[in-house]
C-alpha positions as CSV (number, residue, x, y, z in Angstrom):
1,M,0.0,0.0,0.0
2,G,2.9,2.3,-0.8
3,G,2.7,5.7,-2.6
4,D,0.9,8.9,-1.7
5,M,-2.2,8.2,0.4
6,G,-3.9,11.4,-0.8
7,G,-5.1,14.5,1.1
8,E,-1.6,16.0,1.5
9,D,-0.1,18.0,-1.4
10,G,-3.3,19.7,-2.2
11,K,-5.5,16.6,-2.8
12,A,-8.9,16.7,-1.2
13,P,-9.2,14.4,1.8
14,R,-12.0,11.8,1.9
15,G,-12.6,11.9,5.7
16,G,-13.0,8.7,7.6
17,V,-12.4,6.4,4.6
18,Q,-9.0,8.0,4.0
19,S,-8.1,7.7,7.7
20,I,-8.9,4.0,7.6
21,E,-6.8,3.5,4.5
22,R,-3.9,5.3,6.1
23,A,-4.2,3.4,9.4
24,A,-4.4,0.1,7.5
25,A,-1.3,1.0,5.6
26,L,0.6,1.8,8.8
27,L,-0.5,-1.5,10.3
28,D,0.7,-3.3,7.2
29,G,4.0,-1.6,7.5
30,V,4.4,-2.4,11.2
31,A,3.4,-6.1,10.6
32,A,5.9,-6.4,7.8
33,A,8.7,-5.1,10.0
34,G,8.4,-8.1,12.3
35,P,9.4,-8.3,16.0
36,R,12.0,-5.5,15.8
37,G,9.3,-3.0,14.9
38,A,9.2,-0.1,12.5
39,S,10.5,3.4,13.0
40,L,8.3,6.4,12.2
41,S,10.5,7.5,9.3
42,A,10.4,4.0,7.8
43,L,6.6,3.9,8.1
44,A,6.2,7.4,6.5
45,E,8.4,6.4,3.6
46,R,6.6,3.1,3.1
47,T,3.1,4.7,3.1
48,G,3.8,8.0,1.4
49,L,2.6,10.0,4.4
50,N,4.5,12.9,5.8
51,V,6.1,12.2,9.2
52,S,3.7,14.4,11.2
53,T,0.7,12.6,9.8
54,A,2.2,9.2,10.4
55,H,3.1,10.2,13.9
56,H,-0.4,11.4,14.7
57,L,-2.0,8.2,13.3
58,C,0.5,5.9,15.1
59,R,-0.1,7.7,18.4
60,T,-3.9,7.2,17.9
61,L,-3.4,3.5,17.0
62,E,-1.2,3.1,20.0
63,A,-3.8,4.7,22.3
64,E,-6.4,2.3,21.0
65,G,-4.1,-0.7,21.5
66,F,-3.5,-1.5,17.8
67,L,0.1,-0.5,18.0
68,A,2.7,-0.7,20.9
69,R,6.2,0.5,21.4
70,V,9.2,-1.9,21.3
71,G,10.5,-1.6,24.8
72,D,11.5,2.1,25.5
73,S,12.3,2.7,21.8
74,K,10.5,4.9,19.3
75,R,9.8,1.8,17.1
76,Y,6.3,0.4,16.8
77,R,5.1,-3.2,16.8
78,I,1.7,-4.7,16.5
79,G,-0.4,-4.2,19.6
80,G,-2.4,-6.6,21.7
81,R,-5.8,-5.4,20.3
82,V,-4.9,-6.7,16.9
83,F,-4.1,-10.1,18.4
84,A,-7.3,-10.1,20.3
85,L,-9.2,-9.5,17.1
86,A,-7.3,-12.3,15.5
87,A,-8.2,-14.6,18.3
88,G,-11.8,-14.1,17.6
89,A,-11.2,-15.6,14.1
90,L,-9.1,-18.4,15.4
91,D,-11.5,-21.4,15.2
92,E,-11.1,-25.0,14.5
93,S,-11.0,-24.4,10.7
94,A,-8.0,-22.1,11.2
95,L,-6.3,-24.7,13.4
96,L,-7.0,-27.3,10.7
97,S,-5.5,-25.2,7.9
98,L,-2.4,-24.1,9.9
99,G,-1.9,-27.4,11.7
100,T,-2.3,-30.0,9.0
101,P,1.1,-29.3,7.2
102,V,2.8,-29.4,10.6
103,L,1.1,-32.7,11.5
104,E,2.1,-34.2,8.1
105,R,5.8,-33.4,8.7
106,L,5.5,-34.7,12.2
107,S,4.1,-38.0,11.0
108,A,6.8,-38.2,8.3
109,D,9.6,-37.6,10.9
110,T,8.3,-39.9,13.6
111,G,6.5,-42.6,11.6
112,E,3.5,-42.2,13.9
113,A,0.0,-40.9,13.6
114,A,-0.2,-37.2,14.7
115,H,-3.2,-35.5,16.2
116,L,-4.4,-32.0,17.0
117,A,-7.3,-31.6,19.5
118,V,-9.1,-28.8,21.3
119,R,-11.2,-28.8,24.5
120,S,-14.9,-28.0,24.4
121,G,-16.1,-28.0,27.9
122,A,-15.3,-31.4,29.2
123,D,-15.1,-32.9,25.7
124,I,-11.8,-33.4,23.8
125,V,-12.4,-32.9,20.1
126,L,-10.0,-34.2,17.5
127,V,-9.7,-31.4,14.8
128,A,-7.0,-32.8,12.6
129,R,-5.1,-36.1,12.2
130,T,-2.5,-37.5,9.9
131,A,-1.7,-41.1,9.3
132,A,1.4,-43.0,10.4
133,T,4.0,-44.0,7.9
134,G,4.6,-47.4,9.5
135,M,3.0,-50.6,8.3
136,L,0.6,-50.7,11.2
137,Q,-1.6,-47.6,11.2
138,L,-4.2,-46.5,13.7
139,S,-7.6,-45.8,12.3
140,E,-9.2,-42.6,13.8
141,R,-10.9,-39.8,12.0
142,A,-11.0,-36.0,12.8
143,G,-14.1,-34.7,14.5
144,V,-14.5,-37.5,17.0
145,I,-14.8,-36.9,20.8
146,R,-12.0,-38.6,22.8
147,P,-12.2,-39.3,26.6
148,A,-10.2,-36.7,28.5
149,H,-9.0,-39.0,31.3
150,A,-7.6,-41.8,29.0
151,T,-5.8,-39.9,26.3
152,A,-2.6,-37.9,26.2
153,I,-4.2,-35.0,24.3
154,G,-7.1,-35.0,26.9
155,K,-4.7,-34.9,29.9
156,M,-2.7,-32.1,28.3
157,L,-5.8,-30.0,27.7
158,L,-7.2,-30.6,31.2
159,A,-3.8,-29.8,32.8
160,A,-3.7,-26.5,30.9
161,C,-7.0,-25.4,32.5
162,A,-7.1,-22.9,35.4
163,P,-7.1,-24.8,38.7
164,E,-10.7,-23.9,39.5
165,D,-11.9,-24.9,36.0
166,R,-9.9,-28.1,36.2
167,A,-11.4,-29.0,39.5
168,R,-14.9,-28.3,38.3
169,I,-14.4,-30.4,35.1
170,L,-12.9,-33.3,37.1
171,A,-15.8,-33.3,39.6
172,G,-18.3,-33.9,36.8
173,L,-16.2,-36.1,34.5
174,D,-17.1,-39.7,33.9
175,L,-14.1,-42.0,34.2
176,P,-15.0,-45.2,32.4
177,R,-12.4,-48.0,32.3
178,F,-11.1,-48.9,28.8
179,T,-8.1,-51.1,29.8
180,E,-6.4,-52.3,32.9
181,A,-4.2,-49.2,32.8
182,T,-7.1,-46.6,32.6
183,I,-7.1,-44.1,35.5
184,T,-10.5,-44.2,37.1
185,D,-9.6,-42.7,40.4
186,R,-10.3,-39.0,40.5
187,A,-7.6,-38.1,43.0
188,R,-5.0,-40.1,41.0
189,L,-6.0,-38.4,37.8
190,A,-5.8,-35.0,39.5
191,A,-2.2,-35.8,40.7
192,E,-1.2,-36.9,37.2
193,L,-2.5,-33.7,35.7
194,E,-0.3,-31.8,38.1
195,T,2.6,-33.8,36.9
196,V,1.6,-33.0,33.3
197,R,1.4,-29.3,34.1
198,A,4.9,-29.4,35.6
199,E,6.6,-31.5,33.0
200,G,4.8,-30.1,29.9
201,V,4.2,-33.6,28.4
202,A,1.2,-35.9,28.8
203,H,1.3,-39.7,28.4
204,D,-1.4,-42.3,27.6
205,R,0.3,-45.5,28.7
206,Q,-2.1,-48.0,27.1
207,E,-5.0,-46.4,28.9
208,L,-7.4,-46.2,26.0
209,D,-6.1,-49.1,23.9
210,A,-4.0,-51.8,25.4
211,E,-1.8,-51.9,22.3
212,V,-1.3,-48.2,21.9
213,R,0.8,-45.5,23.6
214,C,0.5,-41.7,23.0
215,V,2.2,-38.6,24.1
216,A,1.0,-35.0,23.8
217,V,2.2,-31.4,24.4
218,A,0.5,-28.0,24.3
219,V,0.1,-25.6,21.4
220,T,-0.1,-22.0,22.6
221,D,-1.4,-18.9,21.0
222,F,-0.2,-15.2,21.0
223,A,-1.4,-14.7,24.6
224,G,0.4,-17.8,25.9
225,R,-2.8,-19.7,26.3
226,T,-3.1,-23.3,25.4
227,A,-5.0,-23.3,22.1
228,A,-4.8,-27.0,21.4
229,A,-2.9,-30.2,22.2
230,M,-0.7,-31.9,19.7
231,G,0.1,-35.6,20.1
232,I,1.5,-38.7,18.4
233,S,0.3,-42.2,18.9
234,G,1.6,-45.6,17.9
235,P,1.7,-49.3,18.7
236,V,3.4,-50.1,22.0
237,W,6.3,-51.8,20.3
238,R,7.1,-48.7,18.3
239,M,6.7,-46.3,21.3
240,Q,9.2,-47.9,23.7
241,D,11.0,-45.5,26.1
242,A,14.3,-45.8,24.1
243,A,12.6,-44.4,20.9
244,L,10.1,-42.1,22.7
245,E,12.6,-39.5,23.8
246,A,13.5,-38.5,20.2
247,K,9.9,-38.6,19.2
248,I,8.9,-36.3,22.0
249,A,11.6,-33.9,21.0
250,R,10.3,-33.8,17.5
251,L,6.7,-33.4,18.8
252,K,7.8,-30.4,20.9
253,S,9.4,-28.9,17.9
254,A,6.3,-29.3,15.8
255,A,4.1,-27.8,18.5
256,A,6.4,-24.9,18.8
257,E,6.2,-24.4,15.0
258,L,2.4,-24.3,15.1
259,S,2.4,-22.1,18.2
260,E,4.5,-19.6,16.2
261,R,2.0,-19.7,13.4
262,L,-0.7,-18.8,15.9
263,G,1.3,-15.8,17.1
264,A,3.1,-17.2,20.1
265,R,6.3,-15.4,21.0
């Protein structure tokens, strides 16, 4: 949106429409500058505005929360209000489009099925899944509801809840037994969630399926909140402790990549 924005050099202004165009151009310029931010002179040059006009608009955008200063400098970065607006548009379809390429690479790197899930109340909803590359593949489709207490993705999402929310969900959660390893004791589950919260990794040790192990970590958004859980699952013989450490490292890397795409810093 470079070039003269109009209204300066004798051109007739167009009121509010022109102000919106100028503000949008400045926001584009700041966003393009990245985390280091953009100086006023650079923004004026990019947008074709004179420095005083750019300064006035940037101050207004800063006052409204759309721009913020980089530390104590005079450089501008995108403000929290822009991220708040973006969060309103961050739904499951956005997670699907942003997360699927990451899951595909994760499956290719680990040889295991990869999953992305969100919490809806006490329900754990699988929003994306990619198949394993190994000969034995686990069949599961996106959109299904998974039990929170017996899955790694579920434990991760429960552990990320505020303590009062977690306690409320646990109090009303059904804890059916799926295998001999399923945790059906509420106090034991609460203790495990504290461990998950402290370690940042959740495990499903044959708790939903006696032949399957899973691990999961959190995906965070621009505000540092847990937006989703990302996990990998595979047959027990492929998910032994000796191999699991490297797979968890790759899982964490993939989750960090998706978190960055969601605006996490």
